[in-house]
C-alpha positions, 0 to 999 in steps of 0.5 A: 647096566644095573645101578650099583647098590645103594648103601644103607643110610646111617645116622646116630641117635643119643638117649640117656636113661634116667631112673624108671625109664626104658629104651622102648624097643624090642629087637631081634638079634638073630643075625648075631651082629646087629639089633633089628628093631622089631617094635617101638613102644613108649620109652626113650626111642619114641621120645627121640622120634618125637623130638627128631622126626628127621632122624626117627628110628622105625621098625626094620632099622638096625642098631649097628653100634652102641657107644663105639661097640659093634660086631656082636648083637650080644655086646650091643645088648649088654651095653644097653643094659649097663651104660646110662648114656647110649649113643647108637648108630642106626642103619636103614637098608634102601 
C-alpha cells in the first residue's frame, strides 16, 4: 500500500524594503497562482537566508502568499512592488 503523499512544507519569512534595496529573487509566475523561485541574487531574500539558514528560501520553492494575499501570481507580484514590509509564506514540495 503506497504511503499518503507528504504535504508541502510551509514557513513564513519577513523582509523589509529600504531605499535602494531589492528583493533579489527572479520568479516564474507560469502557474498563475504562485511565484516559483527561479534565481536568488544579492538582496533581501539572500540576507534572510544568511540570517535564518533553517528557514532559507531556495530555487524551486514557491511563494504562495504575501501579506495575506494568495491565489494569483499577479496579485503577489503587485504586493511585492507596492508594500514595504513583505511577509511571505513559502512552500517546498517534498
